[in-house]
N, C-alpha and C positions, 0 to 999 in steps of 0.2 A: 175231338179237338180239346186243347187245354183251356181255351177261353170259356168262362162260365157266364152265361147270359140269362136274364130273367125274362118273363113274359108268358104269354099263353102257349100251351103245348098243343100241337095238332096231332091227332091220332094217326097211326100208320095207315089205317083205312082211308082217312081223309086225304092224306098225301097221295096215296097210290090211286085214288079214285079220280085223279085229275083227268079231265077230258082230253083225249088225244084227237087231234084233227090236223088237217093240212095247214091251217092258219092258226097261229098263236098270237093273240093281240098284245103280246108283251115284247117290248123293245129294250134291249140292254145297251147302255152307252157308257163307255165305248164298248164295241162288240168284242174286241180282243181277237185272239187267234183261236177260232172255233170255241169261243167262250172260255178260253184258258188264259190266265193272267199270271205272268211271272213278275214278282215284285221283290225288292230288296229289303232285308230286315232293317228295322230302325227308321224306315221312311213312312210317309203318309200314303194311303191308298184309298180311293173312293170309286164307286161304280153306281150307276143309276138304273132303275127299272121304271119304264113308262108303260102305262096301260092305255092302249089305243082304243078307246071306247067308241061305240057307234052312237051317233046322234047325241042326245042330251041325257041318255040313261046313266044313272050313277052306279058305279060298282060298289059292292058291299064291303070289300076288303082288299087291300094291297099290302103285302107284308114281305119281309125278308126272313128266311129261316136258316139256322145253321144245320150242320149235318146230323144233329141229334133231333131235328124237328122242332127246336125251340125258336120262338119268335124273337127277333132282335128289334127292340123299339128304341125310342129316344132316351130312355133311362136305363138301358141295359148295363153300360159301364162307361167309364171315361175314355177307354181306349177303342171301343167299338160300339157304334150306335147308328140309328137311322134318323133321317130328316125328311119330313113329309112336305112335298112341294106341289106346285102346279106347273105344267110345261108352258113356257112362254109361247104365245101365239095360238096354241090349240086348247089350252086349259086342261089338257089331259092329266090325270093323276100321275104323280111322279114320286118315287121314294128313293132316297140316296142312302147307300150303305157306306159308312165312313170308318176307316181304321186310322187312328191318329199316330200310332207307333207300332208298326208291324213286328211280330215275333214269329219264330219258326212254328209255334203251336197254332198260329192262325191259318196255317195251310189246311186246305180241305175243300169240301163242296158247300156251296151256298145256293139257296133256292129263292127265287122271286115267285110269289104265288098271289093270284088274284081270284076273287069270287065275283061273278056277275050273274045275279038272279040265281038260278039253279045250276049254273055251269062254273067250273073251276079251270084255271089255266096255271101252268107252271113252267119256269125256265131256270135250268141249273147253270151255274158257272163253277169253274175250278180255279182256286187260288193257290199258287205255289210260291212260298216265301223262301228265298235263298239268301245265302251269305253275300255280303257286298264284295264287289271287285276291289282288289288292293292294287292301286297303280304304283309303278316303280318311282315315278316322280310325283310329288305332291303339289308343286307350285303351278298355278294357272298362268303365270307370266314368267318367261325365261329370258334372260338377257346376257349379253356379252359386249365387249368393246367393239366399236366399228372396225372393220377389216379383220377381225378375229373370227375363228370358226365357232359355231354353236351346234350342240347336239341336243335333239329333242327325243326323249325316250318315252315311247307310247306303250311300253310293256306293262302287263298286268297279271296278277295272280288270282285264281278263282277255281271253284269246283262246280262243274267240270272246267277244264283248262280252256280259257277263251282264245279264239282266233283274233288276231289284231289286223285292222285295216287303218290306213292313214290317208287322209285326203286334205285338200284345201278347204277353207270354210264354206265355199260354195258347192262343195262336193266333187270338184274336178280332181283328177288323178295328178300325182306329183310327177313333174318332168324329170327324167334321169339326167338331162343336160344341166339342170339347175340344182338338183339335190342329190345327195348320196344316200341311198336307202339300203340298210342292212338289217334284215329281220324287222324288229319293232322300233328301230332307231332311224331317225332322219338327221342328216348333217348338212348344215349350210356352211360351205367351206370358207366364205368370206362375206361377213355381214356388211350390208350397205344401207343407204337411206331407204331404198325401195322395200326393205324387209321390215321397217318400223311398223308395228301394230299388225303385222301379218298374222293370221290365225290358222292353226292346223287343227284338224279334227281327228282325235284318236277314238276308234270304235273297237270295243271289246265284245265279241259275239260268242254267246254260249248256247249250245244246243242240248236240251234236256230230253234225252232219248226216251226215258220212261214216260214222259208226258207228251212227247212228240210236239214240242214247242221250242221256240227260240227266244232268248233274251239278248237285247242289244243295249250296252251302256256306253255313253259318250262322254268324252272329256275334251274340252277345248283348251289349247295352249296359245297364248299370245306372245309374239316376239317383241323384245325391247332392245333397241340398239343404243348402247351407251356411247356418249361422246365426251371429249374433254371440254371444259369450259373455254369458250372462245370470246375474244374481244374484237372490237372494230379495228383497233390498231394495237400491236404489242408494245409500241414505244410512243408515248405521248408527252406533250409539254403541259405544265400547269403553271399558274402564276400567283404570286403573293406580294403583299405590300408590307414593308417593314413597320413593325409596331401594331399591326392589325392581325386579325384571325384569317388564316388561309384554309382553303378547302381543297383536298385532293380527292377526285372522284374515280371510282373503279366500277365500270359498267360492263356486265357480261351480256353479250348479244345472243349467245346460244349455248345451251348445256342440257344434256340428258343423262341422268336425272338432273333436276334443277340444283343450282348451287345452294349449299346449306351453310357454308361458313367462309368468312373472309379474314385474312391476316395481312398486316402491313409491316414491311421491314425497311430498315435503313442501315447501311453498312453491315448487311447480313444479320442484323439483330432485330428481333421482333419488338415493336413499339408497345410499351405497357404503361408508360408514365401518365397517370391520370391527371396530373397537374398541367402537363404539357400537351397531351393528346386526348382526343375523344373519338372513338370509332362508333359510327352508327351504321347498322346493317338494315337493308330493306329487302326482305326475301321475295315479296311479291314483284318488286321491280328488278330483282336480280342485280342489285347494286349495293355499294357501300361507299361511305364518305369518311375520310380521315380529316378531323378538325385539328389544326395546329394553332395553339394560342400564342399571342404576342410574338409574332414572327421576328426573328433576328437573322443576321447574316449567316450564322451556322446552319440555319434551316434550309437554305437554298442548296439542295443536294439531290441525289438520285434516290428514289423510293421504289419499292417493289410491292405490288398487291398480289397476293396469292388467293385464288378462288378454288374451293374444293366442293365436289358434288357427291362425295362418298365412294365414287368409282375411280375418279381421276382428279388431278389438279393441274393448274397452269398459272403462269405469272404474267403480269403486265408491268412494264417499267415506266415510271413517271418521273420526269425531271422538273423540279420546282424552280422556276426562274423569278428573279426580282422584277417588279414592274411598278409603274406609277399609277395612282388612281386616275380616273377621268378628270379632266378639267371641268370648271363650272359651266353650266349650260348657258348658252346665249339664246334668249327667247325673243322672238319678234312676232307681234300680232299681225296675222295675215288677213283674216276675215272675221267679221262679227255678225251674227244673226240673232234672231229673236230667242232661239233656244239652243244655240250652239256657238262655239268659238273655234277658229282654226289658228293653230300656232305653227310658226316655223322654228324648229329647234336645231341648234348646231353646237359644236364645241370647238376648241382650238387644238384638238388632238390629231389633226391631219385628216384622217378619213372618218366618215360617219357610217360607212357600210362595213360589213364584216368581210373585208377583203384580206389580202395578204398583210402580215404584220411587218411594219417598217423596222422595228427593233425590238429587242427583248424588254425594253424599258417603257415603251409607249405602245399601248394596244388600242385598237379601234373600238369605238363605242358600239355595243351590240343592242342595247335596249335603253329606253327612257322610262323611268317611274314618274307618272304624272298623278299628282294628288290635287284635289280642289275642294274648297269648302266655302259656303256663303260667308262673306266677310263679317256679317253681324253675329255669326255663331262663334267666331274666334276672338272677337273683342269683348272686353268686360262690359257689364251693364253701364250705360251712360258714357262709355268711352268712345271717342271718335279719333280717327287718324287718317291723314291723306298720304302718309308715307309708308309704303309697304315694308320698308326696312324696320319699322317699329313693330311689325307683326311677329309674334313669337313663333318661329318655325318648329319649336319643340313642344308647343302646347299640346296637351292631351286631347284638345278638341278636334285635332286632325284625325285622331283615331275614332272618337265617339260620334262626330257629326260629319266627317269628311268622306270623300269617295277616292278610291285608288284604282288606277289601271296601269298595266305594263304594256308598252308598245315596242315592238321590234323596230329597228331603224328603217325608216322609209326612204325610198330612193330619191324622193323630192323633198325630204325633210319636213313635210307638212303633216300635222296631226290634228284630227277633229275631236272635239269634246262635245258630246251631245247630251240631251236631257237636262239642260239648264233652265232656270226660271227666266222669264223675260224681265228686262229692265232691273236686273239684280247684279250687285257687285260681288265678285268672287275673288278669293285669294287662291293662287295656284302655286304649287311647290314642284319644281322639276329637279330630277336627279338622274345623272348619266350613269350607265353601268357598262363595265367591260369585263373581260375574263378574269381580272384580278379582284374586282370589287366595285364599290360605288364611289362616286365623287361627292363634292360638296353640293348642297342643295341651293337652289335659287328660288326665292319667294317673290311673287309679283301679283298685282291685282288687275282685274279687267271686269268690264261691265257689259252685260248683254243689252241688245236694243229693245225698245218698246215698239218699234215699227218692223213689221214682218218683212217688208221689201227693202229695208235699208241695210246696206252692208258696206264694209270697208275692204278694199282689196288693193294690191300693189298698183300704184299709178293713180289711185283715186284722189280727187281733190275735195271730197266731202269728209269733214272731220267731225265725228260725233263727240259729245261731251267726254266720253271715255278717253279719246286721244288727247284732248285738251288737258284732262286731268293728268295723264301719264307724262305729257311734256312738262307740265308744271312741276311734277314730282322731280324731274331731272333738272329743273331750273333752266329750261330752254324754251320758255313761252315765246321768246322773240322769234323762234323758228316758224311761228304761225305766218309770218310775213311771206314765207316762201310759197304758201298755199293760197293766200288771198291777195 
């Protein structure tokens, strides 16, 4: 062999004097084909020798030798060495022979030898290092567009020339009704969804006659079915408000591979004006948004969104229509509890549910933005007011000390706000949202009860201090006569 190893030399007499018996207490793992191993150049190879001792008697020596009779130990070289171990469960001595990078010169005979008192045992193995198989196709994943044919080439070159077998990943044979097989090639005539991630096994089988052993090399090929980017609808409407910023959304529902790029066009011209437009792309969401600043009448037009996945592209047409913002919210106090308040919210925009659109100018409210803050947090130190109109709805305290929730429109128009302090006055800010944008905010105050069981509901004749305060705010205290 070409590999030079260091260590103790065993004399020829010592090697040949090994006891021959019907039982050899040396076990090779893996056993191989009659202790013959075919391995490919450039790869890692390892084999273990286990001494199956009797009782607790300790063997004197367990070693691996090369075909020159030289011991291979843990310091022999960086490319071939041994590791001394104990077998799990039995604690039998175990020595691993390791090749980190096989070369042709590593071919040859290797011997595992053990001494036990005055007896010696030996087991030989044969290592055959061959050149690697060269596959015709290098990629482990092959793809084509849906409904197109796909050819999988399992052919390979090697010495000796390999025989090729092709199976499905589970080992089943290929059905001639579903696949066209010609030599080492398999053709799927029309790719479909069922073929996505399907795996084929290519087996290259070499028989080494001089060693009377066989080598099998496997390559797996996964099928990738490419599709054009798809949208939920190819034609959609979007809405904008004159003088405000509009957003045009482009959402891809399905694409393989995933979409990598989006482009927006108007009048067949790609939009690049950074002062007028801003394009934001969200690869993880497979979506993009075109922001149009300071919308004017010329912006209400037809736009095209082009989505590209590197294999195919498709377009969605978006018509930007003029719309009005939602009207101001009308808030009615429905129920008051110790730690919660229930509001009834409506607008004058016709419908409050996301039903059909009455016109291109008036859209239904889809959500309410509800913000609330303790009143003492929004007033300046020492400042008191009983008029919610005097509360600054643009105060930064709303952001630093307030809470914000977004509620989809409820069928009964009622919205619960939980987690409030008892007997505490809060400022609430309500804003309606539709497909075009947000409306003007309404700010109003309300106070929670100190009594757990006390509540206000429609038809109730019990008026807590909160209602008296609200009626006073609107200058209609005389309305109390209705209830008393």
